[in-house]
SEKOL-37404 format. One record per residue (C-alpha): residue number from 1; residue in three letters; x negated, y negated, z. Coordinates in nm, 3 decimals. Example, Ala and Ser with C-alpha at 12.3 -4.5 7.8 and 13.67 -1.06 7.14 Angstrom:
<recs>
1;ALA;-1.230;0.450;0.780
2;SER;-1.367;0.106;0.714
</recs>
This chain:
<recs>
1;MET;3.590;-2.046;0.018
2;LEU;3.280;-1.982;0.201
3;THR;2.980;-2.203;0.276
4;GLY;2.660;-2.115;0.071
5;ALA;2.526;-1.948;0.413
6;GLN;2.827;-1.749;0.435
7;ALA;2.801;-1.646;0.086
8;LEU;2.429;-1.548;0.133
9;VAL;2.516;-1.334;0.418
10;GLU;2.799;-1.169;0.271
11;SER;2.597;-1.083;-0.037
12;LEU;2.308;-0.941;0.163
13;GLU;2.567;-0.712;0.320
14;ARG;2.704;-0.631;-0.014
15;VAL;2.369;-0.487;-0.157
16;GLY;2.318;-0.290;0.183
17;VAL;2.063;-0.480;0.375
18;ASP;2.021;-0.360;0.713
19;VAL;1.712;-0.551;0.853
20;ILE;1.570;-0.881;0.791
21;PHE;1.241;-0.993;0.922
22;GLY;1.219;-1.346;0.977
23;ILE;1.177;-1.686;1.130
24;PRO;1.447;-1.945;1.126
25;GLY;1.366;-2.357;1.068
26;GLY;1.521;-2.680;0.943
27;SER;1.587;-2.585;0.571
28;ILE;1.696;-2.237;0.628
29;LEU;1.874;-2.278;0.952
30;PRO;2.219;-2.280;0.788
31;ALA;2.174;-1.936;0.702
32;TYR;2.126;-1.840;1.063
33;ASP;2.444;-1.936;1.195
34;PRO;2.669;-1.675;0.981
35;LEU;2.410;-1.424;1.044
36;TYR;2.457;-1.443;1.401
37;ASP;2.776;-1.276;1.364
38;SER;2.654;-1.027;1.098
39;LYS;2.591;-0.645;1.127
40;ILE;2.248;-0.713;0.950
41;ARG;1.976;-0.668;1.232
42;HIS;1.758;-0.968;1.208
43;ILE;1.386;-0.898;1.397
44;LEU;1.228;-1.222;1.483
45;VAL;0.871;-1.225;1.404
46;ARG;0.583;-1.437;1.533
47;HIS;0.428;-1.557;1.205
48;GLU;0.580;-1.540;0.847
49;GLN;0.291;-1.315;0.756
50;GLY;0.418;-1.053;0.962
51;ALA;0.769;-1.103;0.806
52;GLY;0.644;-1.012;0.476
53;HIS;0.423;-0.730;0.572
54;ALA;0.679;-0.597;0.785
55;ALA;0.942;-0.576;0.491
56;GLU;0.652;-0.415;0.292
57;GLY;0.626;-0.128;0.562
58;TYR;0.993;-0.082;0.549
59;ALA;1.016;-0.080;0.172
60;HIS;0.719;0.174;0.163
61;VAL;0.878;0.422;0.404
62;THR;1.246;0.421;0.295
63;GLY;1.211;0.326;-0.052
64;ARG;1.466;0.047;-0.017
65;VAL;1.417;-0.319;-0.085
66;GLY;1.243;-0.497;0.227
67;VAL;1.379;-0.837;0.301
68;CYS;1.199;-1.136;0.486
69;MET;1.324;-1.483;0.537
70;ALA;1.147;-1.799;0.605
71;THR;1.236;-2.197;0.611
72;SER;1.070;-2.445;0.375
73;GLY;0.715;-2.577;0.345
74;PRO;0.496;-2.397;0.578
75;GLY;0.732;-2.130;0.654
76;ALA;0.734;-2.038;0.278
77;THR;0.372;-2.078;0.218
78;ASN;0.291;-1.824;0.512
79;LEU;0.491;-1.568;0.311
80;VAL;0.265;-1.624;0.002
81;THR;-0.007;-1.364;0.125
82;ALA;0.267;-1.086;0.177
83;ILE;0.444;-1.170;-0.159
84;GLY;0.090;-1.152;-0.327
85;ASP;0.038;-0.786;-0.155
86;ALA;0.337;-0.691;-0.255
87;TYR;0.308;-0.782;-0.626
88;MET;-0.039;-0.607;-0.636
89;ASP;0.096;-0.306;-0.482
90;SER;0.439;-0.288;-0.649
91;VAL;0.658;-0.304;-0.342
92;PRO;1.006;-0.379;-0.376
93;MET;1.079;-0.687;-0.155
94;VAL;1.313;-1.001;-0.166
95;ALA;1.175;-1.298;0.001
96;ILE;1.449;-1.572;0.107
97;THR;1.323;-1.920;0.175
98;GLY;1.504;-2.231;0.241
99;GLN;1.408;-2.558;0.055
100;VAL;1.470;-2.909;0.127
101;ALA;1.828;-3.073;0.017
102;SER;1.843;-3.058;-0.349
103;ARG;1.848;-3.441;-0.392
104;ALA;1.497;-3.447;-0.223
105;ILE;1.321;-3.179;-0.440
106;GLY;1.013;-3.317;-0.558
107;THR;1.017;-3.641;-0.330
108;ASP;0.759;-3.486;-0.113
109;ALA;1.006;-3.464;0.169
110;PHE;0.932;-3.355;0.513
111;GLN;0.870;-2.966;0.475
112;GLU;0.880;-2.929;0.112
113;ALA;0.670;-2.709;-0.084
114;ASP;0.716;-2.585;-0.445
115;ILE;0.738;-2.230;-0.328
116;ARG;0.844;-2.120;-0.681
117;GLY;0.542;-2.265;-0.860
118;ILE;0.313;-2.150;-0.597
119;THR;0.441;-1.746;-0.647
120;PHE;0.518;-1.777;-0.991
121;PRO;0.217;-1.561;-1.088
122;ILE;0.285;-1.310;-0.798
123;THR;0.644;-1.261;-0.813
124;LYS;0.870;-1.067;-1.054
125;HIS;1.107;-1.341;-1.081
126;SER;1.231;-1.635;-0.876
127;PHE;1.523;-1.833;-0.834
128;LEU;1.604;-2.180;-0.707
129;ILE;1.948;-2.212;-0.582
130;THR;2.110;-2.593;-0.567
131;ASP;2.453;-2.465;-0.597
132;PRO;2.627;-2.263;-0.364
133;THR;2.833;-2.066;-0.631
134;ASP;2.507;-1.923;-0.789
135;ILE;2.431;-1.745;-0.441
136;PRO;2.592;-1.407;-0.475
137;HIS;2.474;-1.345;-0.830
138;ALA;2.111;-1.460;-0.735
139;ILE;2.089;-1.217;-0.449
140;ALA;2.262;-0.930;-0.653
141;ALA;1.993;-0.982;-0.935
142;ALA;1.702;-1.041;-0.690
143;PHE;1.770;-0.715;-0.533
144;HIS;1.818;-0.539;-0.879
145;LEU;1.495;-0.679;-1.009
146;ALA;1.308;-0.587;-0.711
147;ALA;1.416;-0.235;-0.711
148;THR;1.414;-0.136;-1.062
149;GLY;1.160;-0.101;-1.330
150;ARG;0.824;-0.143;-1.166
151;PRO;0.896;-0.251;-0.816
152;GLY;0.814;-0.580;-0.694
153;PRO;0.867;-0.903;-0.488
154;VAL;1.147;-1.139;-0.590
155;LEU;1.172;-1.506;-0.426
156;VAL;1.521;-1.668;-0.363
157;ASP;1.471;-2.039;-0.284
158;ILE;1.782;-2.215;-0.166
159;ALA;1.825;-2.583;-0.090
160;LYS;1.947;-2.676;0.252
161;ASP;2.262;-2.860;0.109
162;ALA;2.365;-2.531;-0.123
163;LEU;2.356;-2.359;0.190
164;ALA;2.581;-2.613;0.398
165;MET;2.852;-2.666;0.092
166;SER;3.157;-2.477;0.028
167;ALA;3.245;-2.265;-0.274
168;PRO;3.444;-1.993;-0.409
169;PHE;3.264;-1.635;-0.345
170;VAL;3.257;-1.427;-0.681
171;TRP;3.077;-1.108;-0.667
172;PRO;2.930;-1.019;-0.995
173;GLU;3.073;-0.670;-1.107
174;GLU;2.804;-0.641;-1.394
175;LEU;2.471;-0.817;-1.395
176;ASP;2.380;-1.010;-1.722
177;LEU;1.979;-1.034;-1.725
178;PRO;1.869;-1.103;-2.077
179;GLY;1.540;-0.975;-2.136
180;TYR;1.536;-0.746;-1.865
181;HIS;1.555;-0.395;-1.980
182;PRO;1.332;-0.132;-1.810
183;VAL;1.292;0.153;-2.000
184;ALA;1.336;0.468;-1.760
185;LYS;1.352;0.739;-2.031
186;PRO;1.014;0.812;-2.236
187;HIS;0.997;0.891;-2.607
188;GLY;1.021;1.247;-2.694
189;LYS;0.732;1.218;-2.954
190;GLN;0.505;1.088;-2.697
191;ILE;0.576;1.344;-2.476
192;ARG;0.520;1.613;-2.724
193;GLU;0.174;1.467;-2.816
194;ALA;0.065;1.460;-2.441
195;ALA;0.166;1.838;-2.422
196;ARG;-0.040;1.908;-2.751
197;LEU;-0.344;1.712;-2.613
198;ILE;-0.287;1.879;-2.259
199;ALA;-0.287;2.223;-2.430
200;GLY;-0.605;2.145;-2.629
201;ALA;-0.831;1.982;-2.361
202;GLN;-1.092;2.182;-2.179
203;ARG;-1.154;1.948;-1.873
204;PRO;-0.830;1.783;-1.795
205;VAL;-0.784;1.565;-1.489
206;LEU;-0.440;1.428;-1.347
207;TYR;-0.549;1.092;-1.242
208;VAL;-0.265;0.999;-1.009
209;GLY;-0.173;0.639;-0.896
210;GLY;0.079;0.463;-0.677
211;GLY;0.308;0.464;-0.907
212;VAL;0.418;0.842;-0.818
213;ASN;0.497;0.736;-0.498
214;ARG;0.699;0.428;-0.588
215;ALA;0.883;0.670;-0.842
216;ARG;0.916;0.926;-0.545
217;ALA;0.815;1.148;-0.831
218;TRP;0.648;1.416;-0.580
219;ALA;0.834;1.723;-0.654
220;GLU;0.768;1.660;-1.028
221;LEU;0.413;1.620;-0.995
222;ALA;0.401;1.931;-0.776
223;GLU;0.560;2.138;-1.055
224;LEU;0.319;1.980;-1.306
225;VAL;0.035;2.081;-1.137
226;ASP;0.168;2.434;-1.097
227;ILE;0.238;2.471;-1.452
228;THR;-0.083;2.365;-1.582
229;GLY;-0.352;2.445;-1.316
230;ILE;-0.497;2.101;-1.387
231;PRO;-0.729;1.936;-1.136
232;VAL;-0.558;1.616;-0.936
233;VAL;-0.742;1.322;-0.825
234;THR;-0.533;1.063;-0.612
235;THR;-0.591;0.710;-0.569
236;LEU;-0.595;0.509;-0.238
237;MET;-0.218;0.422;-0.317
238;ALA;-0.134;0.794;-0.394
239;ARG;-0.294;0.971;-0.109
240;GLY;-0.026;1.239;-0.002
241;ALA;0.155;1.236;-0.322
242;ILE;-0.005;1.598;-0.355
243;PRO;-0.111;1.763;-0.034
244;ASP;-0.491;1.761;0.046
245;SER;-0.475;2.095;0.147
246;HIS;-0.361;2.172;-0.228
247;GLU;-0.661;2.393;-0.391
248;LEU;-0.640;2.165;-0.696
249;ASN;-0.670;1.810;-0.521
250;TYR;-1.020;1.684;-0.534
251;GLY;-0.951;1.390;-0.346
252;MET;-0.957;1.012;-0.382
253;PRO;-1.184;0.869;-0.700
254;GLY;-1.352;0.517;-0.713
255;MET;-1.593;0.301;-0.536
256;HIS;-1.564;0.514;-0.197
257;GLY;-1.415;0.832;-0.372
258;THR;-1.516;1.190;-0.337
259;VAL;-1.816;1.325;-0.538
260;ALA;-1.565;1.581;-0.677
261;ALA;-1.294;1.320;-0.772
262;VAL;-1.542;1.084;-0.930
263;GLY;-1.732;1.359;-1.096
264;ALA;-1.385;1.478;-1.240
265;LEU;-1.314;1.165;-1.414
266;GLN;-1.660;1.099;-1.545
267;ARG;-1.682;1.435;-1.692
268;SER;-1.309;1.481;-1.824
269;ASP;-1.238;1.501;-2.181
270;LEU;-0.880;1.409;-2.121
271;LEU;-0.713;1.188;-1.832
272;ILE;-0.374;1.229;-1.789
273;THR;-0.298;0.896;-1.603
274;LEU;0.047;0.869;-1.389
275;GLY;0.125;0.526;-1.248
276;ALA;-0.257;0.429;-1.202
277;ARG;-0.399;0.118;-1.353
278;PHE;-0.752;0.193;-1.423
279;ASP;-0.825;-0.049;-1.142
280;ASP;-1.192;-0.173;-1.112
281;ARG;-1.224;-0.006;-0.790
282;VAL;-1.179;0.332;-0.958
283;THR;-1.332;0.295;-1.311
284;GLY;-1.650;0.108;-1.183
285;LYS;-1.837;-0.043;-1.488
286;LEU;-1.524;0.032;-1.745
287;ASP;-1.743;0.052;-2.062
288;SER;-1.909;0.385;-1.881
289;PHE;-1.586;0.529;-1.716
290;ALA;-1.476;0.885;-1.849
291;PRO;-1.668;0.833;-2.168
292;GLU;-1.568;1.148;-2.328
293;ALA;-1.188;1.165;-2.256
294;LYS;-0.908;1.087;-2.430
295;VAL;-0.628;0.911;-2.244
296;ILE;-0.260;0.989;-2.194
297;HIS;-0.123;0.689;-1.967
298;ALA;0.235;0.696;-1.854
299;ASP;0.363;0.405;-1.656
300;ILE;0.709;0.211;-1.606
301;ASP;0.528;-0.089;-1.694
302;PRO;0.420;-0.129;-2.067
303;ALA;0.197;-0.408;-1.973
304;GLU;-0.027;-0.170;-1.761
305;ILE;-0.104;0.050;-2.075
306;SER;-0.391;-0.007;-2.286
307;LYS;-0.465;-0.300;-2.037
308;ASN;-0.818;-0.183;-1.925
309;ARG;-0.850;0.127;-2.116
310;LEU;-0.699;0.218;-2.448
311;ALA;-0.437;0.469;-2.420
312;ASP;-0.427;0.743;-2.712
313;VAL;-0.089;0.856;-2.597
314;PRO;0.113;0.590;-2.425
315;ILE;0.436;0.661;-2.253
316;VAL;0.649;0.411;-2.100
317;GLY;0.907;0.529;-1.864
318;ASP;1.012;0.620;-1.497
319;LEU;0.757;0.864;-1.389
320;ALA;1.000;1.124;-1.220
321;GLU;1.182;1.122;-1.571
322;VAL;0.821;1.119;-1.761
323;ILE;0.686;1.430;-1.555
324;ARG;1.034;1.621;-1.579
325;GLU;1.044;1.582;-1.949
326;LEU;0.655;1.667;-2.004
327;ASN;0.703;1.976;-1.756
328;ASP;0.981;2.107;-1.980
329;THR;0.796;2.087;-2.309
330;LEU;0.499;2.229;-2.139
331;ARG;0.697;2.547;-2.030
332;GLN;0.754;2.590;-2.423
333;THR;0.370;2.522;-2.511
334;GLU;0.105;2.809;-2.497
335;LEU;-0.112;2.685;-2.222
336;GLY;-0.470;2.801;-2.105
337;ARG;-0.602;2.769;-1.742
338;PRO;-0.914;2.542;-1.703
339;THR;-1.058;2.802;-1.510
340;GLU;-1.445;2.720;-1.577
341;TRP;-1.376;2.331;-1.503
342;VAL;-1.203;2.423;-1.173
343;ARG;-1.501;2.637;-1.102
344;TYR;-1.735;2.350;-1.166
345;LEU;-1.538;2.108;-0.954
346;ASP;-1.485;2.333;-0.669
347;GLY;-1.886;2.353;-0.660
348;LEU;-1.902;1.966;-0.619
349;ARG;-1.604;1.977;-0.339
350;ASP;-1.767;2.221;-0.151
351;ARG;-2.121;2.068;-0.154
352;TYR;-2.026;1.721;-0.082
353;VAL;-1.735;1.715;0.183
354;VAL;-1.646;1.391;0.283
355;ASN;-1.554;1.469;0.641
356;GLU;-1.902;1.558;0.718
357;TYR;-2.100;1.282;0.919
358;GLU;-2.403;1.237;1.134
359;PRO;-2.353;1.234;1.511
360;ILE;-2.422;0.866;1.686
361;GLU;-2.726;0.915;1.917
362;ASP;-2.692;0.605;2.121
363;GLY;-2.367;0.703;2.309
364;LEU;-2.106;0.486;2.103
365;LEU;-1.825;0.635;1.925
366;SER;-1.842;0.758;1.547
367;PRO;-1.549;0.565;1.384
368;GLU;-1.515;0.893;1.161
369;TYR;-1.453;1.116;1.452
370;VAL;-1.199;0.866;1.620
371;ILE;-1.003;0.881;1.303
372;GLN;-1.011;1.230;1.247
373;ARG;-0.879;1.345;1.593
374;ILE;-0.625;1.080;1.582
375;GLY;-0.510;1.270;1.257
376;ALA;-0.543;1.584;1.421
377;ILE;-0.351;1.490;1.700
378;ALA;-0.081;1.301;1.554
379;GLY;-0.047;1.556;1.273
380;PRO;0.061;1.552;0.926
381;ASP;0.419;1.443;0.996
382;ALA;0.306;1.119;1.157
383;THR;0.314;0.799;0.946
384;PHE;-0.011;0.595;0.924
385;ALA;-0.087;0.254;0.813
386;ALA;-0.438;0.115;0.762
387;GLY;-0.600;-0.211;0.768
388;VAL;-0.852;-0.318;0.504
389;GLY;-1.231;-0.222;0.516
390;GLN;-1.431;0.044;0.630
391;HIS;-1.148;0.205;0.880
392;GLN;-0.912;0.213;0.559
393;MET;-1.164;0.408;0.359
394;TRP;-1.207;0.635;0.654
395;ALA;-0.831;0.684;0.694
396;ALA;-0.807;0.750;0.311
397;HIS;-1.046;1.058;0.361
398;LEU;-0.991;1.168;0.690
399;LEU;-0.624;1.167;0.820
400;PRO;-0.433;1.453;0.707
401;HIS;-0.260;1.354;0.392
402;GLU;-0.013;1.656;0.358
403;ARG;0.309;1.454;0.306
404;PRO;0.417;1.188;0.059
405;GLY;0.494;0.843;0.168
406;LYS;0.301;0.865;0.491
407;PHE;0.038;0.640;0.411
408;LEU;0.058;0.275;0.416
409;ASN;-0.235;0.025;0.328
410;SER;-0.295;-0.289;0.098
411;GLY;-0.471;-0.162;-0.219
412;GLY;-0.461;-0.423;-0.460
413;ALA;-0.477;-0.723;-0.261
414;GLY;-0.688;-0.566;0.032
415;THR;-0.541;-0.782;0.268
416;MET;-0.687;-0.786;0.644
417;GLY;-0.411;-0.843;0.879
418;TYR;-0.162;-0.595;0.681
419;CYS;-0.184;-0.287;0.928
420;VAL;-0.001;-0.419;1.250
421;PRO;0.319;-0.578;1.085
422;ALA;0.329;-0.313;0.819
423;ALA;0.322;-0.034;1.095
424;MET;0.603;-0.220;1.280
425;GLY;0.824;-0.237;0.938
426;ALA;0.740;0.132;0.891
427;LYS;0.869;0.207;1.247
428;VAL;1.195;-0.019;1.191
429;GLY;1.245;0.179;0.881
430;ARG;1.173;0.556;0.996
431;PRO;1.229;0.509;1.360
432;ASP;1.205;0.892;1.433
433;ASP;0.847;0.899;1.291
434;VAL;0.532;0.849;1.517
435;VAL;0.372;0.537;1.349
436;TRP;-0.015;0.487;1.401
437;GLY;-0.189;0.200;1.278
438;ILE;-0.564;0.231;1.181
439;ASP;-0.735;-0.098;1.217
440;GLY;-1.056;-0.282;1.281
441;ASP;-1.135;-0.555;1.524
442;GLY;-1.139;-0.799;1.268
443;CYS;-0.820;-0.746;1.070
444;PHE;-0.659;-0.673;1.424
445;GLN;-0.724;-1.053;1.521
446;MET;-0.531;-1.183;1.227
447;THR;-0.162;-1.046;1.290
448;ASN;-0.174;-0.896;1.648
449;GLN;0.086;-1.132;1.738
450;GLU;0.336;-0.901;1.621
451;LEU;0.281;-0.668;1.911
452;VAL;0.492;-0.919;2.083
453;THR;0.759;-0.851;1.841
454;CYS;0.745;-0.484;1.898
455;ALA;0.759;-0.498;2.262
456;LEU;1.079;-0.723;2.268
457;GLU;1.235;-0.547;1.989
458;GLY;1.190;-0.194;2.112
459;ILE;0.936;-0.083;1.831
460;PRO;0.674;0.147;1.983
461;ILE;0.399;0.171;1.726
462;LYS;0.048;0.283;1.812
463;ILE;-0.255;0.096;1.711
464;ALA;-0.625;0.229;1.701
465;VAL;-0.839;-0.058;1.707
466;LEU;-1.205;0.040;1.598
467;ASN;-1.395;-0.232;1.765
468;ASN;-1.794;-0.223;1.591
469;ARG;-1.788;-0.597;1.684
470;SER;-1.840;-0.665;1.320
471;LEU;-1.654;-0.734;0.992
472;GLY;-1.784;-0.394;0.918
473;MET;-1.724;-0.345;0.542
474;VAL;-1.889;-0.673;0.476
475;ARG;-2.187;-0.593;0.690
476;GLN;-2.232;-0.263;0.512
477;TRP;-2.277;-0.482;0.207
478;GLN;-2.520;-0.711;0.398
479;THR;-2.722;-0.404;0.486
480;LEU;-2.734;-0.258;0.142
481;PHE;-2.771;-0.562;-0.079
482;TYR;-2.858;-0.861;0.120
483;LYS;-3.159;-0.728;0.301
484;GLU;-2.963;-0.702;0.645
485;ARG;-2.900;-1.095;0.675
486;TYR;-2.609;-1.061;0.849
487;SER;-2.437;-1.405;0.786
488;ASN;-2.135;-1.454;0.988
489;THR;-2.029;-1.087;0.998
490;ASN;-2.077;-1.048;1.399
491;LEU;-1.757;-1.108;1.548
492;GLN;-1.926;-1.061;1.911
493;SER;-1.616;-0.901;2.012
494;HIS;-1.754;-0.700;2.307
495;ARG;-1.479;-0.806;2.570
496;VAL;-1.412;-1.099;2.380
497;PRO;-1.090;-1.067;2.338
498;ASP;-1.082;-0.760;2.571
499;PHE;-0.851;-0.580;2.361
500;PRO;-0.655;-0.367;2.632
501;LYS;-0.570;-0.677;2.820
502;LEU;-0.452;-0.869;2.511
503;ALA;-0.231;-0.591;2.450
504;GLU;-0.116;-0.593;2.812
505;ALA;-0.022;-0.968;2.773
506;MET;0.184;-0.902;2.462
507;GLY;0.381;-0.635;2.653
508;ALA;0.187;-0.325;2.509
509;VAL;0.013;-0.068;2.686
510;GLY;-0.386;-0.137;2.660
511;LEU;-0.626;0.168;2.661
512;ARG;-1.001;0.180;2.600
513;ALA;-1.246;0.480;2.494
514;GLU;-1.616;0.434;2.482
515;THR;-1.745;0.789;2.513
516;PRO;-1.679;1.098;2.304
517;GLU;-1.536;1.262;2.610
518;GLU;-1.264;0.977;2.651
519;VAL;-1.124;0.992;2.285
520;GLU;-0.894;1.277;2.277
521;GLU;-0.761;1.188;2.630
522;VAL;-0.654;0.834;2.512
523;ILE;-0.517;0.948;2.170
524;LYS;-0.303;1.188;2.402
525;GLN;-0.175;0.909;2.632
526;ALA;-0.103;0.695;2.357
527;MET;0.110;0.992;2.216
528;ALA;0.316;1.040;2.535
529;ILE;0.417;0.681;2.538
530;ASN;0.737;0.582;2.336
531;ASP;0.883;0.315;2.513
532;ARG;0.641;0.018;2.418
533;PRO;0.354;-0.028;2.169
534;VAL;0.026;0.094;2.250
535;VAL;-0.315;-0.032;2.154
536;VAL;-0.606;0.184;2.210
537;GLU;-0.969;0.025;2.150
538;PHE;-1.239;0.273;2.044
539;VAL;-1.575;0.114;2.083
540;VAL;-1.761;0.258;1.793
541;HIS;-2.125;0.206;1.640
542;LYS;-2.169;-0.118;1.433
543;ASP;-2.398;0.028;1.181
544;ALA;-2.182;0.339;1.062
545;MET;-2.130;0.333;0.685
546;VAL;-1.871;0.465;0.440
547;TRP;-2.004;0.714;0.199
548;PRO;-1.987;0.792;-0.094
549;MET;-2.004;0.459;-0.264
550;VAL;-2.030;0.325;-0.599
551;ALA;-2.163;-0.033;-0.567
552;ALA;-1.959;-0.306;-0.728
553;GLY;-2.017;-0.350;-1.123
554;THR;-2.214;-0.056;-1.150
555;SER;-2.132;0.296;-1.316
556;ASN;-1.951;0.583;-1.136
557;ASP;-2.256;0.752;-1.254
558;ASP;-2.459;0.594;-0.995
559;ILE;-2.227;0.708;-0.691
560;LYS;-2.441;0.755;-0.392
561;ILE;-2.370;1.015;-0.101
562;ALA;-2.602;0.803;0.150
563;ARG;-2.843;0.529;0.119
564;ASP;-3.053;0.579;-0.208
565;LEU;-2.925;0.948;-0.234
566;ALA;-2.755;1.061;-0.547
567;PRO;-2.559;1.398;-0.587
568;ASP;-2.687;1.671;-0.795
569;TRP;-2.410;1.712;-1.059
570;GLU;-2.531;2.042;-1.172
571;GLY;-2.607;2.217;-0.886
572;GLY;-2.820;2.469;-1.042
573;GLU;-2.506;2.542;-1.271
574;ASP;-2.408;2.383;-1.589
575;LEU;-2.065;2.332;-1.687
</recs>
């Protein structure tokens, strides 16, 4: 006989959990007593949102299920943002929450919230446990659901009395989950049809999304590119899936994508879509997206196929399996190389280089220069987490994306506050990696309290705060579309807060760079510190803008490389 709390900890140990990010409270408190004696490391965060994002960061770098834990009511609701983020970006995560005693559920008891109802649209599945005998099966099922098929968050909500009561512990040897049968192996007919379309295409493009990273199908993708010689574009969530230095990688498509990547999709006659979902940030105005292209769409989630763009060849399956079988079929298929198409895209890439930017004349730092230097000094083996906004886009373009699984950010939800706790979770998951967070002064002020967690738990992350004293991306839109009426985007963060002093107060090292001459020195200082977290404030220009840009709701054909300046698609050469 075990108490429900003991059964919970025993179950977590059996599924291989080695770290939990969480905060105790009344309803979950019984679980914390046996956790005290467990080999599982519990990291006491300063805010439940931090626990959720840390679990995401851990999951991203390890490929394992991240775990966060909170009490009922406000503890559970503070997890909602991270759960929603994990759902949008297909991150395997289990959130364990306490709930009020079963007899009090539905009575508006102290610290009661219907967390199952609240998170119903943003979880793969959820459990409400009122009987301790159900705990082992629920935990086993939750981890299986989170990690298989399309990964995602699963919630396990456990009533306080279920944690306190005793019951026999019965571990399920087999899981019976009616209706849950994710398809891993693709259908051979679709694979053969995909190969036929690839063989006949003149302007094919591999449109690679975050699903390739979640499936860890990097070797298979590299082989597919070698076999076919087809140009590749990698979405924000797929950066690093194939090295940026690869001659057939044309960068990131979409709202702030490269001209070459956007042009490749728009002029393609065949999109080989692998683990991407035709997100609005990639497609722009959907009915004008890739107008001449047929679509092969491979995804583990059948709900994504033909959701936004009709697929001519739908392929449901695990991407590693899909690409492997496609490679086998293509080896037996007579293929030409799209030489002229590649030459055309090479021309676009050479003419419109994303890492070219105007130097700042007033003495303040260029944010692009700062990010570029961090990437160059840290190197391609470092792991990078980004916040959301301008710095996220610059990081996507300018960091050295040469290794898979090394770039973490919030893509689907676009969650400000993601960077610091996600970097923390990544460092816990990959302690030997150098982990840099690229954050903005707005994002940083949402979750910087987790620096305290890092300092006390021995998690030496490095955070670059690009301080433009503004909500930069919103300010950019106000500049372009709202006649420079800067309504509530000025954070006035010149020394308020004083970021280096704030960092020092939280147990981190605080540094600052305000001139180009100081940039490399402070980055090297930060790189040399490995016993505590480091925060480096870079005082950057507030009027720097992210280019290229496709305005929201417009066609990708309307991409601008600078304000009111469109690319020359032909460049004197017709395709």
